Structure formats: C-alpha cells, structure tokens
C-alpha positions, 0 to 999 in steps of 0.5 A: 500500500505504501508503494501504491500511494507513492505511485498515485502521488507521483502520478498526480505530481506529474500531471501538475508538472505538465500543466505548469510546463504548459502554463509557463510556455503560454506565459512566454508566448504572451511575453514575446508576442507570438501567434499562429505557427510561431507558437510551435517554437522549441525550447532546450530539453534541459537547463544549462550546466552550472558554471565550473567557477562562481562568476564574479561581478565587480563594482556592482554599485558603481555599475548601478549608478551608471546603468540603472534606468531609474537613476538616469531618469531621476537625474534627467528629471532634476535637469529638466526641473532646473531648466523649468525653474530658470536655473542655468548657472551651476557654481558647484556639484554635489554627490547626492549619495552623500548630501551635505556640505562635506560632499560638495566641491567647487568646480573645477577643483577635485573632490576633497575626499574620494568616494567609491560610488558617486552621482554628481548633480549641480548646485546653482547660484540662487541669487538671493531670497527671490528664488528661495522657493526654487531652491527648495523645489530643486533640493527636494528633487535632489533628495528624491534622486538620492532616494532612488540611488540608495534603493538602486544600490540596495537592490543590486546588493540584494540581487548579488547576495541571492546570486551567490547563495543560489550558486553555492546551493546548486554547487552543493547539490551537484558536488555533494548531495547528488553524488552521495545519494548515488553512492548510497543507492549503489551500496543499497543495491549491493545489500539487496543483491546480498539479500540483506535488505528488502525490495521495499527498502530499495524502493525507499532509497530510490525515492530519496535519490529522486528527491535529491535529483529534483532538489538539484534541478530546482537549485539549478533553476534558482541559480539561473533565475537569480543570474537573470534577476541580477542582470535586471537589477543593473537596468532597473528594479528587480522583476520579482520572477522568483516570487511569481514563478511556480515552484513545482520542482519539489514534486516533479519527476526528474529529467533523465538528462539531469539525473546523470549529474 
C-alpha cells in the first residue's frame, strides 16, 4: 500500500508538472508576442550546466549608478526641473549619495575626499531670497534622486547576495548531495543483491535519490533565475520572477538528462 500511494502521488505530481510546463510556455508566448505557427517554437530539453567557477561581478554599485534606468531618469528629471525653474548657472556639484556640505566641491577643483560610488548633480547660484522657493523645489528633487540611488544600490546588493547563495546551493547539490545519494543507492543495491535488505527498502532509497535529483534541478533553476534577476537589477528594479514563478520542482519527476549529474 505504501508503494501504491507513492505511485498515485507521483502520478498526480506529474500531471501538475505538465500543466505548469504548459502554463509557463503560454506565459512566454504572451511575453514575446507570438501567434499562429510561431507558437510551435522549441525550447532546450534541459537547463544549462552550472558554471565550473562562481562568476564574479565587480563594482556592482558603481555599475548601478551608471546603468540603472531609474537613476538616469531621476537625474534627467532634476535637469529638466532646473531648466523649468530658470536655473542655468551651476557654481558647484554635489554627490547626492552623500548630501551635505562635506560632499560638495567647487568646480573645477577635485573632490576633497574620494568616494567609491558617486552621482554628481549641480548646485546653482540662487541669487538671493527671490528664488528661495526654487531652491527648495530643486533640493527636494535632489533628495528624491538620492532616494532612488540608495534603493538602486540596495537592490543590486540584494540581487548579488541571492546570486551567490543560489550558486553555492546548486554547487552543493551537484558536488555533494547528488553524488552521495548515488553512492548510497549503489551500496543499497549491493545489500539487496546480498539479500540483506528488502525490495521495499530499495524502493525507499530510490525515492530519496529522486528527491535529491529534483532538489538539484530546482537549485539549478534558482541559480539561473537569480543570474537573470541580477542582470535586471543593473537596468532597473528587480522583476520579482522568483516570487511569481511556480515552484513545482519539489514534486516533479526528474529529467533523465539531469539525473546523470
């Protein structure tokens, strides 16, 4: 009865996995806008292998400051605002990541102290009390840019941490868990051939090996999703794919192409 219920549960999980595959394919079809005969596109049978060494990204926060579209849009908005306020004479520049007197410099003198990451915007000659309101509006805009930059740096750091953690998890499955499970299965087969264990114990061990392979497939999937999220974080806010993608791997039957890892 234990083996019968395992077979029934596995059949139900297979049906859910097949439906999840159909739903995922249809979401992809909608995202890339295909119709007609184009919906018969082919996808790879398996995920790419985990890289042999952990890929490294350097200067991720500085890269976010130069590449993020939301940061660039916020900076351009302050330029537009300055033009609409009639501010044209810039007397100094400020690193909005370090708002305060110590972060300003007189143009074109060099910075008094260095920063690994900076986002410079101009400070204007206000010309007296008549433009106090304009100054307040512009400084509010600078603080909004600072908030956008702070969030961008935080999101990139978070995505990079998730990327490293996903790689380490997948590597542990690949190099330790799956090989150990395979070795245990081989030893149990020897014990079964020697009539030291029953067929039911052998089947229970096979289920555990299936679980280990499924765990590796899920970990490998998470790594490639985290790599995609990290790349996306350099361009804008994270997409949240990890939260929305179906996590059906825990109950799926293993892909024979993956089981060799």
